[in-house]
NUSEMI-957662 format. One record per residue (C-alpha): residue in three letters; x, y, z; residue number from 1. Coordinates in Angstrom, 3 decimals. Layout:
NUSEMI-957662
ALA X Y Z NUM
...
//
This chain:
NUSEMI-957662
MET -8.680 255.247 174.625 1
GLY -10.073 258.722 174.102 2
ILE -9.159 261.946 172.348 3
THR -8.304 265.280 173.928 4
ILE -10.464 268.389 173.756 5
GLY -7.661 270.103 171.859 6
TYR -7.555 267.325 169.229 7
LEU -11.341 267.483 168.834 8
LEU -11.424 271.249 168.344 9
SER -8.672 270.968 165.712 10
GLN -11.094 269.128 163.424 11
GLU -12.723 271.096 160.601 12
PHE -16.281 270.657 161.936 13
PHE -15.431 272.379 165.236 14
LYS -13.728 275.471 163.749 15
ASP -16.571 277.769 164.914 16
PHE -16.597 276.376 168.476 17
THR -15.007 278.830 170.930 18
VAL -13.210 278.111 174.197 19
ILE -14.230 280.863 176.631 20
ALA -12.709 279.321 179.797 21
GLY -10.392 276.561 180.996 22
LYS -7.973 276.678 178.085 23
ARG -5.312 275.043 180.239 24
GLY -7.499 271.927 180.278 25
LEU -7.489 271.310 176.536 26
ASN -5.461 268.147 177.138 27
ARG -8.403 266.589 179.028 28
GLU -9.523 263.269 177.564 29
ILE -12.995 262.572 176.150 30
GLN -14.309 259.080 176.723 31
GLY -17.982 259.689 176.059 32
VAL -20.645 262.265 175.241 33
THR -23.699 263.137 177.369 34
VAL -26.440 265.783 177.360 35
TRP -27.199 268.028 180.348 36
ASP -30.936 268.827 180.225 37
ALA -31.957 268.726 183.905 38
PRO -30.625 270.329 187.119 39
ASP -29.393 266.995 188.483 40
SER -28.007 265.554 185.205 41
THR -24.456 265.609 186.490 42
ASN -25.435 263.059 189.170 43
TRP -25.261 260.359 186.512 44
THR -21.967 261.275 184.896 45
LEU -18.997 258.931 185.314 46
GLY -16.193 261.318 184.421 47
LYS -14.349 262.275 181.240 48
GLU -17.634 263.019 179.464 49
LEU -18.040 265.816 176.971 50
ILE -21.237 267.466 178.227 51
LEU -23.631 269.164 175.783 52
THR -26.326 271.625 176.902 53
ASN -28.658 274.187 175.291 54
GLY -28.445 276.331 178.434 55
TYR -32.031 275.742 179.521 56
VAL -31.107 274.643 183.069 57
ILE -28.694 277.554 183.518 58
SER -31.259 280.116 182.341 59
LYS -34.247 278.747 184.271 60
ASP -32.716 277.546 187.541 61
LYS -31.318 280.452 189.562 62
ASN -29.488 278.000 191.864 63
CYS -27.881 276.050 189.006 64
ILE -24.441 277.689 189.077 65
GLN -24.341 277.662 192.877 66
ASN -25.146 273.915 192.875 67
LEU -22.405 273.357 190.306 68
LYS -19.908 275.041 192.617 69
ILE -20.804 272.686 195.463 70
GLY -20.396 269.452 193.548 71
PHE -18.345 270.472 190.547 72
GLY -17.214 267.467 188.546 73
LYS -13.512 268.092 188.123 74
SER -13.201 264.917 186.064 75
HIS -15.472 266.194 183.276 76
ALA -13.791 266.617 179.920 77
ALA -15.593 269.855 178.964 78
LEU -18.968 271.606 178.759 79
ILE -20.307 272.806 175.389 80
ILE -23.151 275.326 175.448 81
LYS -25.371 276.079 172.436 82
LEU -25.831 279.858 172.286 83
GLU -28.981 281.744 171.251 84
ARG -31.360 278.996 172.323 85
TYR -31.817 279.961 175.948 86
LEU -28.629 281.947 176.508 87
THR -27.278 284.830 174.451 88
THR -24.327 285.362 176.787 89
ILE -22.565 283.104 179.257 90
PRO -22.769 284.159 182.928 91
THR -19.430 285.474 184.237 92
GLU -19.848 283.359 187.351 93
LEU -19.978 280.195 185.213 94
ILE -16.905 281.255 183.242 95
ASP -14.960 281.863 186.444 96
LEU -15.983 278.465 187.833 97
PHE -14.668 276.550 184.802 98
GLU -11.548 278.694 184.578 99
SER -10.683 277.985 188.211 100
HIS -10.886 274.235 187.662 101
ASN -9.145 274.224 184.250 102
VAL -12.145 272.547 182.653 103
PRO -12.847 273.891 179.148 104
LEU -16.089 275.806 178.698 105
ILE -16.982 275.997 175.015 106
THR -19.692 277.719 173.009 107
MET -21.093 276.258 169.782 108
PRO -23.117 277.693 166.893 109
TYR -26.898 277.609 167.126 110
SER -27.259 275.847 163.763 111
ASN -25.525 272.576 164.721 112
SER -27.658 269.690 166.005 113
TRP -26.686 267.377 168.854 114
MET -26.553 264.432 166.457 115
GLU -24.070 266.232 164.239 116
VAL -21.845 267.020 167.211 117
ILE -21.977 263.491 168.635 118
ASN -21.335 261.957 165.208 119
GLN -18.358 264.239 164.632 120
VAL -16.910 263.307 168.021 121
ASN -17.210 259.644 167.049 122
VAL -15.651 260.361 163.656 123
ALA -12.731 262.104 165.362 124
VAL -12.254 259.104 167.668 125
MET -12.416 256.730 164.703 126
ASN -9.934 258.772 162.664 127
HIS -7.567 258.955 165.615 128
ALA -7.769 255.168 166.073 129
ILE -7.067 254.560 162.384 130
GLN -4.186 257.028 162.451 131
GLN -2.602 255.304 165.444 132
LEU -3.034 251.839 163.959 133
CYS -1.589 252.732 160.548 134
ILE 1.712 251.099 161.467 135
ASN 4.367 250.683 158.808 136
VAL 6.895 247.900 159.162 137
GLN 9.801 247.899 156.739 138
SER 9.991 244.212 155.899 139
LYS 9.179 242.154 152.837 140
PHE 6.091 240.018 153.522 141
ASN 6.303 236.310 152.877 142
THR 5.447 233.170 154.799 143
SER 9.007 231.975 155.158 144
ASN 10.066 235.189 156.926 145
ARG 8.209 235.748 160.204 146
ASN 9.882 239.132 160.721 147
TYR 7.014 241.142 159.201 148
LYS 4.330 239.409 161.219 149
ASP 6.232 239.595 164.508 150
GLN 7.081 243.285 164.118 151
LYS 3.579 244.255 163.010 152
ILE 1.830 242.458 165.873 153
GLN 4.288 243.789 168.435 154
ARG 3.811 247.368 167.259 155
ILE 0.028 247.025 167.260 156
LEU -0.032 245.699 170.819 157
GLN 2.287 248.455 172.020 158
THR -0.078 250.991 170.440 159
VAL -3.023 249.358 172.210 160
GLU -1.399 249.767 175.614 161
ASN -0.236 253.310 174.856 162
GLU -3.705 254.400 173.758 163
MET -5.894 252.434 176.173 164
GLU -3.511 252.238 179.131 165
PHE -4.336 248.549 179.463 166
PRO -1.784 245.781 178.733 167
ALA -2.577 243.394 175.895 168
VAL -1.487 240.047 174.488 169
LEU -1.932 238.127 171.248 170
TYR -1.508 234.375 171.549 171
ASP -0.783 232.578 168.258 172
VAL -2.338 229.110 168.512 173
PHE -0.262 227.274 165.917 174
GLU 3.057 228.868 166.747 175
ASN 2.308 228.432 170.453 176
LYS 3.690 231.920 170.928 177
ALA 2.490 234.908 172.961 178
TYR 3.113 238.524 171.892 179
TYR 2.899 241.011 174.780 180
SER 2.361 244.782 174.639 181
SER 4.750 245.097 177.614 182
PRO 5.885 243.058 180.646 183
ASN 2.822 244.401 182.503 184
PHE 0.532 241.683 181.159 185
LYS 2.745 238.841 182.389 186
LYS 3.240 240.526 185.744 187
THR -0.513 240.722 186.312 188
SER -0.962 237.121 185.127 189
GLU 1.669 235.875 187.558 190
GLN 0.089 237.909 190.346 191
TYR -3.164 235.995 189.925 192
GLY -1.536 232.650 189.096 193
MET -2.856 232.579 185.532 194
VAL -1.387 231.108 182.351 195
ASP -2.080 232.257 178.773 196
GLU -4.816 229.689 178.098 197
ASP -6.802 230.874 181.116 198
TYR -7.699 234.046 179.244 199
TRP -9.800 232.355 176.538 200
ASN -10.580 229.157 178.435 201
PRO -10.782 230.100 182.149 202
VAL -11.186 227.254 184.630 203
SER -11.518 229.348 187.813 204
LEU -14.848 230.727 188.993 205
HIS -15.842 233.536 186.623 206
THR -18.658 235.428 184.944 207
THR -19.011 235.958 181.185 208
HIS -20.487 238.939 179.345 209
THR -20.715 239.172 175.553 210
LEU -19.742 242.605 174.240 211
CYS -20.080 241.826 170.523 212
ASP -21.428 238.470 169.404 213
CYS -20.536 238.888 165.722 214
ILE -16.799 238.903 166.530 215
HIS -17.153 236.790 169.720 216
MET -15.902 239.663 171.888 217
VAL -16.301 238.561 175.510 218
ARG -15.496 239.978 178.934 219
TYR -14.476 237.517 181.645 220
ARG -14.521 238.477 185.301 221
LEU -12.684 236.265 187.740 222
ILE -14.544 235.944 191.036 223
ASN -12.993 235.867 194.478 224
LYS -14.748 233.076 196.375 225
ASN -14.323 234.945 199.656 226
GLU -16.102 238.049 198.388 227
ALA -19.514 238.844 196.962 228
ILE -20.397 237.113 193.699 229
ASP -20.342 240.428 191.794 230
GLU -16.926 241.451 193.109 231
PRO -14.255 240.788 190.420 232
ARG -10.675 239.997 191.306 233
ILE -9.640 240.679 187.738 234
SER -11.339 241.142 184.373 235
TRP -10.271 241.002 180.749 236
ILE -11.681 241.087 177.215 237
VAL -10.918 238.440 174.590 238
ILE -11.559 238.363 170.838 239
PRO -10.575 235.227 168.860 240
ILE -8.941 235.659 165.435 241
LEU -10.807 233.103 163.276 242
LEU -10.249 231.896 159.710 243
ASP -12.980 229.599 158.401 244
GLY -14.112 229.115 161.985 245
VAL -10.690 227.893 163.137 246
PRO -8.975 229.952 165.876 247
GLN -5.632 231.297 164.658 248
ALA -4.943 233.505 167.668 249
TYR -6.559 235.181 170.678 250
PHE -6.423 238.952 171.228 251
CYS -6.785 239.862 174.900 252
VAL -6.796 243.152 176.820 253
MET -6.331 243.088 180.601 254
GLU -8.723 245.298 182.528 255
SER -7.621 244.318 186.022 256
ARG -9.997 246.125 188.420 257
ARG -11.102 248.860 185.992 258
PHE -13.273 248.351 182.916 259
VAL -12.422 249.728 179.503 260
ASP -14.685 252.566 178.343 261
PHE -16.794 252.904 175.216 262
TYR -14.002 254.325 173.065 263
ASP -11.615 251.633 174.322 264
GLU -14.013 248.994 173.003 265
TYR -14.158 250.981 169.787 266
PHE -10.379 250.856 169.546 267
MET -10.334 247.126 170.293 268
ARG -12.663 246.475 167.369 269
PHE -10.361 248.376 165.021 270
THR -7.379 246.486 166.399 271
PHE -9.173 243.165 165.899 272
MET -9.872 243.973 162.238 273
LEU -6.218 244.879 161.698 274
LEU -4.982 241.683 163.363 275
LEU -7.494 239.640 161.370 276
SER -6.217 241.204 158.132 277
ILE -2.653 240.156 159.045 278
TYR -3.715 236.535 159.452 279
GLU -5.748 236.689 156.241 280
GLN -2.655 237.991 154.409 281
ILE -0.625 235.148 155.875 282
SER -3.261 232.623 154.786 283
VAL -3.426 233.960 151.217 284
ALA 0.362 234.162 150.923 285
ARG 0.716 230.689 152.373 286
ASP -1.769 229.222 149.883 287
ALA 0.139 230.820 147.020 288
SER 3.385 229.550 148.513 289
ASN 1.949 226.007 148.762 290
ILE 1.117 225.961 145.053 291
GLY 4.576 227.249 144.158 292
PHE 6.225 224.710 146.455 293
GLU 4.244 221.813 144.996 294
ASN 5.118 222.854 141.441 295
PHE 8.781 222.942 142.434 296
ILE 8.609 219.418 143.930 297
HIS 7.146 218.021 140.711 298
MET 9.829 219.835 138.723 299
ALA 12.575 218.436 140.985 300
LEU 11.266 214.868 140.604 301
GLU 11.318 215.121 136.819 302
ALA 14.530 217.143 136.433 303
LYS 17.743 216.029 134.774 304
ASP 21.302 216.800 135.828 305
GLN 21.546 219.789 133.508 306
ASP 18.558 221.410 135.255 307
TYR 20.481 221.993 138.508 308
ASN 20.857 225.778 138.176 309
LYS 17.214 226.212 137.210 310
LEU 16.086 224.126 140.170 311
ALA 18.308 226.013 142.584 312
TYR 16.747 229.274 141.398 313
GLN 13.190 227.924 141.699 314
ALA 13.923 226.581 145.192 315
ASN 15.012 230.030 146.308 316
GLN 11.781 231.496 144.899 317
VAL 9.647 229.266 147.143 318
GLY 11.777 229.870 150.233 319
ILE 13.904 226.722 150.403 320
SER 17.550 225.891 149.759 321
PHE 18.424 223.387 147.059 322
ASP 21.619 222.310 148.841 323
GLN 20.301 222.201 152.413 324
GLN 19.359 218.865 153.964 325
TYR 15.672 218.029 154.409 326
LEU 13.827 215.021 155.760 327
CYS 11.446 213.582 153.179 328
ILE 8.249 211.959 154.512 329
LEU 5.824 210.096 152.264 330
LEU 2.071 210.211 152.974 331
ARG -0.312 207.674 151.450 332
HIS -3.907 206.514 151.881 333
ASN -5.434 203.072 151.293 334
HIS -8.600 203.965 149.387 335
ASP -8.902 202.604 145.838 336
THR -10.677 205.565 144.221 337
TYR -10.150 208.490 146.590 338
ASP -8.157 211.453 145.225 339
ILE -6.566 213.510 148.005 340
ARG -6.022 216.405 145.605 341
SER -9.782 217.008 145.611 342
ARG -9.542 217.767 149.343 343
ARG -6.327 219.745 149.040 344
ASN -7.527 222.815 150.952 345
GLU -8.816 220.814 153.907 346
MET -5.621 218.782 154.177 347
ILE -3.462 221.909 153.979 348
ASP -5.608 223.688 156.585 349
MET -5.189 220.760 158.983 350
PHE -1.455 220.734 158.273 351
HIS -1.260 224.438 159.199 352
GLN -3.070 223.659 162.460 353
CYS -0.342 221.216 163.505 354
THR 3.086 221.766 165.024 355
ILE 4.688 220.249 161.916 356
ASP 3.717 223.386 159.970 357
ARG 6.482 225.328 161.745 358
SER 9.221 223.301 160.046 359
GLY 7.506 221.438 157.200 360
ARG 5.857 221.957 153.789 361
LEU 3.202 219.728 152.219 362
ALA 2.910 218.781 148.535 363
PHE 0.585 216.399 146.678 364
LEU 2.225 213.959 144.278 365
SER -0.736 211.953 142.968 366
ARG -4.271 210.970 143.934 367
GLU -3.027 208.715 146.747 368
GLU 0.361 210.204 147.640 369
GLY 1.582 213.340 149.348 370
MET 4.996 214.398 150.563 371
ILE 6.116 216.397 153.596 372
LEU 9.474 218.134 153.445 373
LEU 10.867 218.852 156.913 374
ASP 13.504 221.537 157.326 375
ILE 15.960 219.911 159.759 376
LYS 17.371 223.305 160.793 377
LYS 13.936 224.441 162.008 378
LEU 13.305 221.345 164.130 379
PRO 13.723 222.053 167.869 380
TYR 14.541 218.354 168.348 381
THR 15.937 215.884 165.835 382
GLU 15.194 212.690 167.781 383
LYS 13.024 210.183 165.955 384
SER 10.482 210.299 168.784 385
TYR 9.866 213.981 168.029 386
ILE 9.325 213.240 164.318 387
TYR 6.833 210.547 165.329 388
ALA 5.015 213.033 167.602 389
LEU 4.697 215.553 164.754 390
LEU 3.297 212.940 162.385 391
GLU 0.958 211.473 164.993 392
GLU -0.629 214.897 165.536 393
TYR -1.317 215.337 161.814 394
HIS -2.403 211.705 161.439 395
ALA -4.985 212.136 164.207 396
LYS -6.539 215.120 162.400 397
LEU -6.646 213.248 159.078 398
GLN -8.275 210.200 160.645 399
LYS -10.896 212.359 162.347 400
LYS -11.652 214.377 159.215 401
PHE -11.682 211.558 156.646 402
ASP -13.641 208.742 158.226 403
GLY -13.021 205.291 156.763 404
ILE -9.683 206.143 155.135 405
THR -6.403 204.821 156.537 406
TRP -3.333 207.046 156.322 407
THR 0.295 205.874 156.513 408
PHE 3.579 207.803 156.713 409
SER 7.079 206.565 155.887 410
PHE 10.530 208.148 156.109 411
ALA 14.172 207.112 155.806 412
ASN 15.652 208.618 159.010 413
GLU 18.204 210.706 157.158 414
GLY 18.329 214.248 155.848 415
ARG 19.353 214.690 152.231 416
ALA 19.666 217.566 149.778 417
LEU 16.873 218.227 147.286 418
SER 19.174 217.139 144.481 419
SER 18.623 213.581 145.800 420
LEU 14.871 213.999 146.220 421
ARG 13.928 211.394 143.602 422
GLU 16.107 208.678 145.168 423
THR 14.939 209.598 148.684 424
LEU 11.294 209.408 147.658 425
GLN 11.825 205.977 146.071 426
LYS 13.349 204.773 149.324 427
CYS 10.316 206.083 151.229 428
ARG 8.023 204.255 148.795 429
LYS 9.911 201.018 149.369 430
ILE 9.634 201.453 153.138 431
MET 5.925 202.170 152.692 432
ARG 5.352 199.126 150.471 433
ILE 7.211 196.672 152.713 434
GLY 5.978 198.234 155.923 435
ARG 2.316 197.953 154.974 436
ILE 2.841 194.232 154.547 437
ALA 5.232 193.596 157.418 438
CYS 3.552 195.958 159.927 439
PRO -0.036 196.439 158.736 440
ASP -1.141 197.989 162.038 441
GLN 1.580 200.666 162.122 442
LYS 0.703 204.061 160.651 443
ILE 4.220 205.527 160.818 444
LEU 7.037 203.515 159.237 445
ASP 10.742 204.271 159.275 446
TYR 13.848 202.682 157.815 447
ASP 15.384 201.740 161.167 448
HIS 12.458 199.483 161.910 449
LEU 12.279 197.864 158.457 450
GLY 15.917 198.186 157.371 451
ILE 16.568 194.448 157.103 452
LEU 13.536 193.849 154.921 453
THR 14.499 196.657 152.555 454
TRP 17.830 195.090 151.735 455
LEU 16.287 192.701 149.219 456
ASP 13.590 193.445 146.685 457
ILE 11.119 190.746 147.692 458
PRO 7.903 190.689 145.625 459
ASP 4.797 191.693 147.599 460
ASP 3.000 188.355 147.247 461
GLU 6.094 186.418 148.327 462
LEU 6.677 188.729 151.278 463
LYS 3.083 188.300 152.418 464
LYS 3.398 184.512 152.139 465
LEU 6.672 184.363 154.118 466
LEU 5.489 186.691 156.844 467
GLY 2.165 184.881 157.025 468
GLN 3.854 181.526 157.530 469
PHE 6.161 182.686 160.280 470
ARG 3.573 184.796 162.091 471
GLN 1.299 181.783 162.208 472
LEU 4.088 179.687 163.662 473
MET 4.879 182.321 166.279 474
GLN 1.320 182.271 167.628 475
ALA 2.065 178.957 169.322 476
GLU 4.475 179.172 172.277 477
LYS 6.018 175.803 171.480 478
ASN 7.115 176.967 168.024 479
LYS 9.148 179.926 169.285 480
GLU 11.949 177.588 170.347 481
LEU 11.938 176.039 166.873 482
LEU 12.205 179.440 165.179 483
GLN 15.037 180.485 167.493 484
THR 16.863 177.276 166.597 485
LEU 16.289 177.893 162.885 486
ARG 17.673 181.441 163.156 487
VAL 20.904 180.252 164.828 488
TYR 21.100 177.302 162.405 489
LEU 21.045 179.657 159.391 490
GLU 23.505 182.078 161.018 491
ASN 25.953 179.158 161.319 492
ASN 25.682 178.074 157.678 493
MET 23.296 175.162 158.479 494
ASN 25.951 173.422 160.603 495
TYR 24.316 171.145 163.228 496
SER 27.369 170.954 165.451 497
MET 28.007 174.710 165.611 498
THR 24.281 175.375 166.211 499
ALA 24.258 172.861 169.104 500
ASP 27.298 174.543 170.642 501
LYS 25.691 177.980 170.385 502
LEU 22.446 176.815 171.968 503
PHE 24.141 174.493 174.532 504
VAL 22.071 171.439 173.503 505
ASN 22.780 168.005 172.057 506
ILE 23.338 167.831 168.304 507
ASN 20.515 165.276 167.955 508
THR 18.123 167.813 169.523 509
ILE 19.051 170.254 166.797 510
ARG 18.447 167.613 164.130 511
ARG 14.969 166.826 165.504 512
ARG 14.030 170.513 165.670 513
ILE 15.078 171.145 162.076 514
GLU 13.106 168.067 160.940 515
LYS 10.052 169.477 162.727 516
ILE 10.524 172.833 161.005 517
ASN 10.613 171.095 157.626 518
GLU 7.246 169.561 158.437 519
LEU 5.764 172.972 159.253 520
ILE 7.108 175.038 156.343 521
ASP 7.941 174.201 152.753 522
VAL 11.414 175.593 151.981 523
ASP 14.099 174.527 149.510 524
TRP 17.201 174.822 151.726 525
SER 19.498 174.265 148.743 526
ASP 18.311 177.617 147.291 527
TYR 20.714 180.217 148.685 528
LEU 18.337 183.122 147.996 529
GLU 15.510 181.307 149.811 530
ARG 17.730 180.830 152.827 531
ILE 18.662 184.561 152.845 532
LYS 14.993 185.539 152.734 533
ILE 14.128 183.210 155.606 534
GLU 17.041 184.550 157.652 535
LEU 15.963 188.155 157.038 536
MET 12.427 187.251 158.003 537
LEU 13.561 185.743 161.277 538
GLN 15.777 188.720 162.062 539
PHE 12.843 191.088 161.501 540
LEU 10.370 189.057 163.540 541
GLN 12.840 188.738 166.387 542
//
């Protein structure tokens, strides 16, 4: 990315600079500034430089212009000569040479220093970059509407490719989404058999060169094993977009076989700052949205029937629909004194780093409870296995972050409107309470697995006792036959004959097995409720 000679001379500082030849070349691009102070200075130019000279070489070396004719650098942007230092007039032969090649030849006032000129060139480049990156997108910004973010990023990347002539990509880590400046980036990637992740985490043989350590700006060069070690097959520059040290996205510009120039790197730094500001806006807006969402959840849990219209309005304000169906998931920890609200920011940050953030919102209900509200319409899959996968990802981050604390999730396998949030949450709490007793090793509990046990409101101590008795019996292989007999016996209203028929054994065998069971467990079979509890227990354990 450079600026043209014409654009440079249009700046206020250059108003007294005069083009005396090569006016047809004013569209030539400047990609650097150099000083010509020796006869052979042009031997070290790369092309597209704006060359500054005080005229000393031209005035002192009689062969200077002739040597310029022999090896004239047609790729130079322009030559600026300071008058009245060594030259009072420009040789006609020099003017004709630049005119014939359409390379601008410019005179500058004696009073201006080289530093002033170079600084003003850099200022012009900077202003041009800012002007190009001042992209307006007509869309209201909020976290529930991705339209603003998508449009802004897409426009920025298109500007990058237009200005630098290199394709670019931004890969959003949490959305698992790549934004491309054009199809050119993907075409080059496919040509070299590369996937998006290869650009910030290359696995093929490569070299690494840091361009700016403060923003982690790095150039990777992929090496062809069949060529010399310094021969790149392809190169690219990557800058990670970090918030609190956590990568949000990766900004990458493809160089292919040609490196970006100094002003291109300049432009990339400006682009990085703009992209970073977008993600910072998203983070700030999301934090504000989280607080508003949590306040709404507390309001919904305490609301009365007459508050429906008020709740519907508040729901709309935080980006959710009061009548739409959501899946309510309860989150709880096992620590006696730990208050999760004191680590709110960390838990929310980890939530945003997970796939569940794309379709869910997190709220804190008390010191030990949180609630996740999943928007069913935003879920790519509604199978229970996918819900488990989402929760397992978040659970793994919580376990790693908060050592020594056990986290458990529970949900009821059905989407319901927010008007039923209080009843849904109570159901989740019941699943959580029973599940922690019935399945102490499971960290994700759902109604389908515990449905039978939730049918009756069995006190915790009684449930623990019943489950403990039967689990102990099931440890011995010989007792499994007894428990199977008991289950069929209860299903057939404690009828020996019908149980024997169902199990294809002698009635006396059934009698002996039931007698053995009575020796192992203490149950009042005349108590109908006791029998129901035992039957439910057996159904669950089966």
